[in-house]
KEDREN-859921 format. One line per field, with one value per atom (N, C-alpha, C): residue number from 1; atom name; x, y negated, z. Coordinates in pm, whole numbers. Example, Ala and Ser with C-alpha at 12.3 -4.5 7.8 and 13.67 -1.06 7.14 Angstrom:
<rs>
pos	c(1;1;1;2;2;2)
site	c(N;CA;C;N;CA;C)
east	c(1319;1230;1320;1285;1367;1290)
north	c(569;450;330;225;106;-3)
up	c(780;780;780;708;714;787)
</rs>
This chain:
<rs>
pos	c(1;1;1;2;2;2;3;3;3;4;4;4;5;5;5;6;6;6;7;7;7;8;8;8;9;9;9;10;10;10;11;11;11;12;12;12;13;13;13;14;14;14;15;15;15;16;16;16;17;17;17;18;18;18;19;19;19;20;20;20;21;21;21;22;22;22;23;23;23;24;24;24;25;25;25;26;26;26;27;27;27;28;28;28;29;29;29;30;30;30;31;31;31;32;32;32;33;33;33;34;34;34;35;35;35;36;36;36;37;37;37;38;38;38;39;39;39;40;40;40;41;41;41;42;42;42;43;43;43;44;44;44;45;45;45;46;46;46;47;47;47;48;48;48;49;49;49;50;50;50;51;51;51;52;52;52;53;53;53;54;54;54;55;55;55;56;56;56;57;57;57;58;58;58;59;59;59;60;60;60;61;61;61;62;62;62;63;63;63;64;64;64;65;65;65;66;66;66;67;67;67;68;68;68;69;69;69;70;70;70;71;71;71;72;72;72;73;73;73;74;74;74;75;75;75;76;76;76;77;77;77;78;78;78;79;79;79;80;80;80;81;81;81;82;82;82;83;83;83;84;84;84;85;85;85;86;86;86;87;87;87;88;88;88;89;89;89;90;90;90;91;91;91;92;92;92;93;93;93;94;94;94;95;95;95;96;96;96;97;97;97;98;98;98;99;99;99;100;100;100;101;101;101;102;102;102;103;103;103;104;104;104;105;105;105;106;106;106;107;107;107;108;108;108;109;109;109;110;110;110;111;111;111;112;112;112;113;113;113;114;114;114;115;115;115;116;116;116;117;117;117;118;118;118;119;119;119;120;120;120;121;121;121;122;122;122;123;123;123;124;124;124;125;125;125;126;126;126;127;127;127;128;128;128;129;129;129;130;130;130;131;131;131;132;132;132;133;133;133;134;134;134;135;135;135;136;136;136;137;137;137;138;138;138;139;139;139;140;140;140;141;141;141;142;142;142;143;143;143;144;144;144;145;145;145;146;146;146;147;147;147;148;148;148;149;149;149;150;150;150;151;151;151;152;152;152;153;153;153;154;154;154;155;155;155;156;156;156;157;157;157;158;158;158;159;159;159;160;160;160;161;161;161;162;162;162;163;163;163;164;164;164;165;165;165;166;166;166;167;167;167;168;168;168;169;169;169;170;170;170;171;171;171;172;172;172;173;173;173;174;174;174;175;175;175;176;176;176;177;177;177;178;178;178;179;179;179;180;180;180;181;181;181;182;182;182;183;183;183;184;184;184;185;185;185;186;186;186;187;187;187;188;188;188;189;189;189;190;190;190;191;191;191;192;192;192;193;193;193;194;194;194;195;195;195;196;196;196;197;197;197;198;198;198;199;199;199;200;200;200;201;201;201;202;202;202;203;203;203;204;204;204;205;205;205;206;206;206;207;207;207;208;208;208;209;209;209;210;210;210;211;211;211;212;212;212;213;213;213;214;214;214;215;215;215;216;216;216;217;217;217;218;218;218;219;219;219;220;220;220;221;221;221;222;222;222;223;223;223;224;224;224;225;225;225;226;226;226;227;227;227;228;228;228;229;229;229;230;230;230;231;231;231;232;232;232;233;233;233;234;234;234;235;235;235;236;236;236)
site	c(N;CA;C;N;CA;C;N;CA;C;N;CA;C;N;CA;C;N;CA;C;N;CA;C;N;CA;C;N;CA;C;N;CA;C;N;CA;C;N;CA;C;N;CA;C;N;CA;C;N;CA;C;N;CA;C;N;CA;C;N;CA;C;N;CA;C;N;CA;C;N;CA;C;N;CA;C;N;CA;C;N;CA;C;N;CA;C;N;CA;C;N;CA;C;N;CA;C;N;CA;C;N;CA;C;N;CA;C;N;CA;C;N;CA;C;N;CA;C;N;CA;C;N;CA;C;N;CA;C;N;CA;C;N;CA;C;N;CA;C;N;CA;C;N;CA;C;N;CA;C;N;CA;C;N;CA;C;N;CA;C;N;CA;C;N;CA;C;N;CA;C;N;CA;C;N;CA;C;N;CA;C;N;CA;C;N;CA;C;N;CA;C;N;CA;C;N;CA;C;N;CA;C;N;CA;C;N;CA;C;N;CA;C;N;CA;C;N;CA;C;N;CA;C;N;CA;C;N;CA;C;N;CA;C;N;CA;C;N;CA;C;N;CA;C;N;CA;C;N;CA;C;N;CA;C;N;CA;C;N;CA;C;N;CA;C;N;CA;C;N;CA;C;N;CA;C;N;CA;C;N;CA;C;N;CA;C;N;CA;C;N;CA;C;N;CA;C;N;CA;C;N;CA;C;N;CA;C;N;CA;C;N;CA;C;N;CA;C;N;CA;C;N;CA;C;N;CA;C;N;CA;C;N;CA;C;N;CA;C;N;CA;C;N;CA;C;N;CA;C;N;CA;C;N;CA;C;N;CA;C;N;CA;C;N;CA;C;N;CA;C;N;CA;C;N;CA;C;N;CA;C;N;CA;C;N;CA;C;N;CA;C;N;CA;C;N;CA;C;N;CA;C;N;CA;C;N;CA;C;N;CA;C;N;CA;C;N;CA;C;N;CA;C;N;CA;C;N;CA;C;N;CA;C;N;CA;C;N;CA;C;N;CA;C;N;CA;C;N;CA;C;N;CA;C;N;CA;C;N;CA;C;N;CA;C;N;CA;C;N;CA;C;N;CA;C;N;CA;C;N;CA;C;N;CA;C;N;CA;C;N;CA;C;N;CA;C;N;CA;C;N;CA;C;N;CA;C;N;CA;C;N;CA;C;N;CA;C;N;CA;C;N;CA;C;N;CA;C;N;CA;C;N;CA;C;N;CA;C;N;CA;C;N;CA;C;N;CA;C;N;CA;C;N;CA;C;N;CA;C;N;CA;C;N;CA;C;N;CA;C;N;CA;C;N;CA;C;N;CA;C;N;CA;C;N;CA;C;N;CA;C;N;CA;C;N;CA;C;N;CA;C;N;CA;C;N;CA;C;N;CA;C;N;CA;C;N;CA;C;N;CA;C;N;CA;C;N;CA;C;N;CA;C;N;CA;C;N;CA;C;N;CA;C;N;CA;C;N;CA;C;N;CA;C;N;CA;C;N;CA;C;N;CA;C;N;CA;C;N;CA;C;N;CA;C;N;CA;C;N;CA;C;N;CA;C;N;CA;C;N;CA;C;N;CA;C;N;CA;C;N;CA;C;N;CA;C;N;CA;C;N;CA;C;N;CA;C;N;CA;C;N;CA;C;N;CA;C;N;CA;C;N;CA;C;N;CA;C;N;CA;C;N;CA;C;N;CA;C;N;CA;C;N;CA;C;N;CA;C;N;CA;C;N;CA;C;N;CA;C;N;CA;C;N;CA;C;N;CA;C;N;CA;C;N;CA;C;N;CA;C;N;CA;C;N;CA;C;N;CA;C;N;CA;C;N;CA;C;N;CA;C;N;CA;C;N;CA;C;N;CA;C;N;CA;C)
east	c(1666;1652;1780;1754;1865;1844;1955;1951;2063;2042;2142;2119;2226;2208;2303;2263;2332;2304;2411;2401;2472;2415;2476;2467;2565;2573;2473;2432;2342;2426;2352;2426;2467;2412;2444;2495;2489;2543;2693;2756;2900;2938;2845;2860;2742;2767;2654;2627;2509;2467;2366;2343;2271;2363;2300;2370;2271;2332;2240;2311;2229;2271;2192;2277;2215;2310;2276;2368;2295;2183;2107;2010;2044;1958;1881;1955;1893;1913;1807;1814;1757;1838;1794;1843;1780;1825;1806;1901;1890;1940;1861;1893;1915;2050;2085;2054;2025;1990;2064;2084;2151;2260;2292;2382;2529;2620;2757;2775;2852;2879;2790;2701;2624;2525;2465;2377;2440;2562;2641;2670;2695;2726;2603;2489;2363;2321;2328;2281;2372;2500;2603;2586;2571;2550;2431;2319;2195;2212;2274;2279;2386;2488;2589;2517;2426;2346;2265;2196;2110;2187;2300;2380;2431;2486;2544;2442;2316;2221;2138;2124;2024;2079;2214;2275;2295;2184;2190;2064;2060;1956;1833;1717;1603;1522;1458;1377;1236;1182;1043;1016;902;857;860;801;779;921;1020;1150;1214;1198;1236;1171;1038;967;1008;1026;1073;1210;1305;1435;1451;1366;1375;1334;1222;1169;1263;1324;1418;1551;1595;1712;1690;1576;1562;1556;1491;1489;1627;1713;1850;1925;1913;1972;1938;1801;1757;1823;1831;1901;2045;2115;2258;2275;2198;2212;2170;2060;2023;2131;2193;2302;2425;2462;2577;2555;2432;2410;2448;2446;2478;2626;2700;2833;2930;2892;2974;2890;2924;2840;2808;2904;2875;2774;2738;2641;2502;2488;2352;2251;2136;2024;2031;2132;2140;2032;1997;1900;1909;1816;1815;1684;1647;1529;1582;1492;1532;1415;1447;1356;1430;1385;1458;1361;1410;1329;1404;1333;1397;1313;1352;1274;1284;1182;1182;1085;1133;1048;968;839;759;700;763;720;829;789;878;835;929;897;974;903;954;935;1044;1040;1065;999;1001;985;1080;1076;1119;1039;1083;1019;1094;1027;1111;1203;1249;1136;1139;1020;1049;951;949;834;863;772;764;645;634;586;651;606;562;434;381;290;312;225;216;322;323;264;213;154;247;272;359;279;309;237;332;316;386;351;446;421;429;500;528;461;433;383;495;498;598;567;661;635;682;600;621;499;519;410;308;368;275;191;250;168;61;93;3;-117;-86;-190;-277;-219;-293;-397;-346;-430;-541;-525;-625;-715;-692;-767;-742;-636;-601;-522;-475;-391;-413;-417;-430;-293;-294;-170;-84;-160;-85;-29;-71;-23;108;127;229;371;380;509;582;506;570;552;503;476;602;620;743;789;685;716;718;734;728;838;946;1057;1064;961;963;921;1003;976;896;803;735;797;877;937;1066;1176;1304;1377;1459;1538;1652;1658;1770;1736;1624;1590;1512;1457;1388;1435;1423;1467;1385;1254;1170;1123;1091;1057;934;850;729;783;754;803;685;676;575;639;549;587;490;544;460;508;412;447;363;419;337;389;299;332;393;508;566;534;543;513;631;652;762;759;879;896;856;815;793;923;906;1026;1006;1099;1093;1197;1151;1237;1240;1367;1388;1460;1411;1488;1472;1571;1564;1487;1451;1371;1445;1575;1649;1596;1542;1472;1331;1255;1106;1060;1148;1108;1142;1215;1260;1178;1132;1061;934;830;699;698;594;573;553;482;459;583;683;810;897;886;951;899;765;704;743;756;788;927;1024;1164;1160;1084;1072;1019;935;870;968;1056;1150;1267;1312;1429;1395;1476;1466;1594;1698;1828;1830;1855;1848;1947;2069;2174;2132;2078;2026;1910;1821;1705;1759;1850;1907;1975;2052;2129;2030;1925;1824;1751;1715;1643;1734;1859;1948;1970;1994;2016;1897;1777;1658;1636;1662;1657;1747;1873;1968;1925;1869;1828;1708;1629;1511;1556;1681;1724;1838;1832;1936;1973;1871;1906;1947;1928;1966;2042;2099;2156;2052;2092;1999;2044;1962;1994;1886;1912;1811;1862;1779;1807;1699;1731;1636;1650;1531;1532;1434;1476;1388;1367;1245;1218;1215;1271;1266;1149)
north	c(6760;6670;6574;6447;6346;6291;6242;6173;6077;5978;5880;5825;5798;5748;5620;5525;5405;5353;5315;5254;5133;5028;4902;4851;4778;4737;4623;4551;4441;4317;4209;4085;4046;4121;4077;4182;4312;4410;4426;4467;4487;4628;4717;4852;4909;5000;5074;5195;5191;5306;5400;5369;5460;5576;5692;5802;5860;5920;5983;6114;6195;6324;6337;6365;6387;6479;6617;6702;6793;6755;6841;6933;6981;7078;7004;6924;6859;6704;6635;6489;6434;6336;6292;6147;6077;5946;5947;5886;5877;5733;5671;5536;5541;5528;5538;5421;5447;5347;5370;5267;5271;5165;5093;4982;5031;4934;4960;5067;5177;5275;5391;5390;5503;5545;5451;5484;5555;5518;5583;5726;5751;5885;5971;5919;5991;6026;5936;5959;6059;6045;6139;6272;6291;6425;6494;6423;6480;6535;6450;6493;6609;6615;6719;6861;6850;6971;7016;6918;6945;7013;6957;7005;7145;7163;7292;7409;7381;7479;7507;7397;7408;7408;7404;7405;7547;7609;7751;7780;7898;7935;7994;7951;8002;8090;8188;8281;8239;8162;8115;7980;7927;7802;7817;7931;7948;7945;8010;8014;7869;7785;7650;7571;7590;7513;7560;7682;7727;7683;7691;7655;7505;7421;7277;7239;7295;7255;7296;7419;7464;7380;7338;7259;7123;7067;6930;6941;7051;7064;7079;7158;7169;7037;6961;6832;6743;6754;6677;6709;6842;6890;6847;6852;6823;6672;6586;6441;6404;6467;6441;6478;6593;6637;6546;6507;6418;6286;6238;6106;6096;6214;6219;6248;6279;6317;6196;6082;5965;5849;5761;5647;5556;5534;5451;5507;5633;5692;5705;5666;5676;5600;5666;5602;5607;5674;5682;5770;5748;5836;5807;5863;5830;5864;5798;5839;5951;6027;6132;6155;6145;6181;6277;6400;6495;6546;6569;6621;6731;6848;6959;7007;6987;7034;7194;7257;7399;7436;7489;7513;7385;7386;7273;7202;7225;7156;7077;6979;6895;6914;6959;6974;6869;6797;6679;6701;6678;6659;6522;6471;6323;6291;6207;6152;6010;5916;5776;5688;5579;5482;5466;5560;5565;5622;5613;5647;5730;5803;5870;5819;5789;5740;5825;5829;5894;5799;5784;5716;5809;5817;5904;5822;5839;5764;5613;5555;5412;5373;5465;5435;5475;5385;5418;5454;5568;5614;5642;5587;5621;5752;5844;5979;6000;5919;5930;5824;5848;5745;5694;5568;5512;5551;5603;5635;5506;5402;5280;5235;5152;5099;5019;4942;4863;4953;5055;5143;5215;5254;5317;5221;5095;4984;4976;4984;4974;5087;5208;5325;5327;5258;5251;5123;5048;4939;4809;4806;4695;4588;4623;4531;4552;4443;4452;4474;4541;4576;4455;4354;4230;4154;4182;4120;4193;4317;4395;4343;4282;4237;4145;4060;3961;3988;4104;4143;4162;4104;4119;4259;4351;4486;4588;4523;4607;4709;4693;4792;4887;4872;4956;5098;5193;5331;5404;5483;5570;5718;5739;5867;5855;5920;5916;6048;6096;6216;6189;6264;6256;6176;6120;6031;6107;6225;6310;6460;6538;6673;6753;6715;6783;6678;6722;6629;6678;6592;6617;6584;6669;6651;6650;6549;6558;6637;6724;6809;6781;6747;6707;6796;6837;6908;6854;6855;6811;6889;6901;6964;6856;6882;6789;6807;6691;6694;6632;6672;6604;6452;6398;6247;6180;6268;6212;6158;6038;5976;5965;6016;6026;5919;5836;5746;5776;5797;5805;5676;5607;5485;5460;5385;5332;5206;5160;5045;4912;4921;4807;4774;4868;4833;4795;4889;4866;4753;4710;4585;4452;4462;4341;4319;4423;4412;4499;4454;4521;4638;4725;4838;4789;4689;4641;4589;4535;4497;4612;4716;4841;4904;4901;4956;4878;4747;4665;4701;4714;4745;4886;4980;5110;5096;5001;4991;4920;4833;4756;4839;4937;5014;5167;5224;5373;5443;5366;5422;5419;5533;5542;5454;5446;5354;5220;5169;5034;5010;5104;5096;5073;5160;5153;5016;4974;4847;4731;4733;4630;4625;4739;4748;4696;4735;4686;4532;4488;4343;4266;4306;4229;4230;4350;4350;4255;4247;4150;4005;3982;3843;3805;3905;3870;3866;3879;3872;3955;4084;4183;4197;4195;4192;4328;4441;4569;4635;4756;4845;4895;4908;4949;5076;5176;5295;5356;5391;5440;5569;5671;5790;5803;5820;5840;5975;6035;6172;6163;6194;6194;6341;6381;6521;6524;6635;6647;6726)
up	c(2390;2503;2500;2517;2543;2683;2737;2865;2880;2972;2996;3138;3209;3342;3358;3444;3469;3607;3679;3808;3818;3885;3899;4047;4094;4231;4261;4152;4170;4196;4244;4257;4402;4503;4637;4729;4687;4779;4763;4874;4868;4826;4843;4815;4728;4643;4577;4649;4728;4808;4738;4605;4527;4475;4452;4384;4277;4177;4078;4034;3967;3908;3774;3672;3536;3458;3462;3399;3293;3258;3163;3218;3339;3413;3519;3594;3709;3695;3732;3727;3861;3914;4046;4071;4152;4206;4356;4425;4572;4609;4698;4750;4897;4928;5070;5155;5274;5379;5503;5582;5710;5731;5632;5641;5631;5616;5598;5487;5515;5418;5443;5545;5587;5477;5407;5300;5187;5151;5040;5081;5209;5261;5244;5294;5287;5149;5053;4922;4852;4875;4801;4866;4997;5055;5001;4990;4946;4804;4716;4572;4556;4640;4646;4682;4778;4815;4696;4633;4527;4412;4376;4264;4293;4416;4449;4444;4492;4500;4378;4298;4186;4049;4039;3913;3863;3834;3790;3696;3639;3557;3632;3618;3692;3596;3657;3583;3556;3650;3631;3703;3681;3750;3901;3947;4083;4164;4097;4153;4166;4068;4076;4185;4192;4296;4439;4463;4596;4626;4525;4546;4569;4494;4507;4648;4696;4831;4932;4929;5027;5021;4901;4887;4949;4917;4984;5136;5183;5334;5390;5313;5360;5353;5248;5239;5359;5387;5495;5628;5651;5770;5785;5675;5667;5703;5629;5652;5792;5843;5976;6080;6055;6150;6141;6016;5997;6068;6067;6132;6276;6346;6483;6515;6411;6432;6446;6383;6391;6421;6514;6556;6443;6338;6232;6131;6140;6060;6119;6249;6312;6234;6214;6147;6000;5938;5798;5736;5616;5544;5397;5316;5179;5120;5012;4932;4845;4780;4680;4591;4463;4361;4262;4251;4169;4072;3941;3833;3765;3740;3677;3561;3430;3321;3311;3279;3257;3144;3032;2918;2879;2894;2857;2985;3098;3221;3288;3372;3452;3598;3680;3821;3901;3986;4060;4208;4281;4428;4469;4568;4593;4745;4789;4925;4921;4969;4974;4874;4831;4737;4610;4571;4440;4358;4224;4147;4030;3981;3850;3766;3638;3541;3423;3353;3226;3126;3013;2897;2793;2759;2661;2568;2442;2340;2366;2417;2439;2570;2652;2776;2893;2985;3104;3224;3287;3398;3518;3629;3750;3803;3819;3868;4009;4081;4225;4306;4433;4521;4613;4634;4730;4869;4951;5088;5171;5163;5225;5304;5403;5484;5393;5302;5215;5120;5065;4975;5060;5186;5271;5300;5316;5332;5213;5101;4973;4968;4990;4983;5079;5193;5292;5272;5171;5133;5211;5287;5371;5300;5182;5102;4956;4880;4733;4669;4556;4500;4456;4415;4373;4494;4613;4730;4779;4737;4789;4746;4619;4565;4664;4735;4822;4974;5001;5146;5214;5344;5411;5448;5445;5488;5360;5240;5120;5110;5181;5170;5298;5382;5504;5474;5481;5446;5556;5516;5609;5605;5505;5490;5422;5478;5408;5447;5362;5388;5489;5592;5684;5813;5818;5933;6042;6005;6096;6070;6172;6169;6055;6044;5945;5842;5728;5621;5539;5508;5415;5273;5180;5044;4943;4864;4755;4639;4590;4472;4352;4240;4127;4004;3929;3807;3686;3573;3453;3336;3241;3110;3019;2962;2878;2729;2664;2513;2443;2318;2242;2246;2257;2263;2394;2494;2630;2679;2751;2812;2960;3031;3182;3233;3325;3397;3546;3603;3748;3783;3892;3925;4070;4126;4264;4269;4389;4399;4368;4346;4298;4158;4084;3955;3975;4037;4044;4130;4226;4312;4233;4134;4061;3933;3864;3743;3751;3678;3682;3592;3616;3531;3379;3359;3229;3157;3239;3181;3144;3227;3195;3069;3052;2927;2810;2824;2714;2659;2751;2709;2642;2687;2624;2481;2459;2332;2232;2288;2209;2166;2242;2213;2189;2106;2098;2151;2167;2220;2371;2428;2578;2648;2593;2653;2657;2545;2536;2626;2634;2731;2876;2915;3054;3075;2979;2994;3000;2931;2926;3059;3115;3239;3357;3355;3464;3445;3324;3304;3346;3318;3357;3512;3571;3723;3790;3732;3784;3757;3638;3604;3702;3742;3829;3975;4010;4149;4185;4139;4162;4308;4398;4542;4598;4512;4562;4450;4481;4386;4290;4162;4060;3991;3989;3926;3835;3716;3626;3559;3555;3472;3372;3239;3139;3077;3046;2986;2874;2754;2630;2583;2579;2535;2389;2334;2187;2133)
</rs>
């Protein structure tokens, strides 16, 4: 397995409120929200909890799934509690997408509008659903997908870690194959470039570092209105 991670402040933000984790056992991205430095606090707290609790050897898939769900719930409680301790942190929260490879499986926990993708045999598939008002409208047939790109509510989250005392978590699992490529990213990437553009870069490059750099560069060229974070994992 190979992996590479890259985070960029973008062109307009004063702070990078994204955080990421990529240590060979756990991979995650988190996009903080709340303004000022609050988002940075929320995303970094969440990933610290993830790293502290999940950086260990698991005996089976069931243990990972249980630990992942409980860890995300704990991170949610801690961020939620911290938000009330200081006035400048009120309303803070974060997205969270975490992926843990185990044997020939990948286990994913997901809250918010960061994303996980799978590139297999040249085909790119989005693994996660955005927890946004616009995506909910698409699912309900009230909005077409091509209309979502420019919708004024496209970044309005329906679910985020730390904004409520209790959290609903999407859990996804898939069987991995050799040469599968996994991308975790914040919406600073996915809101700037299309899935087809992501797939094209993957097809043009084989080196993970160059892939990540090209993705970030294109997102900045297309506007760079938000922080941009990518984590790439290539299965051997």
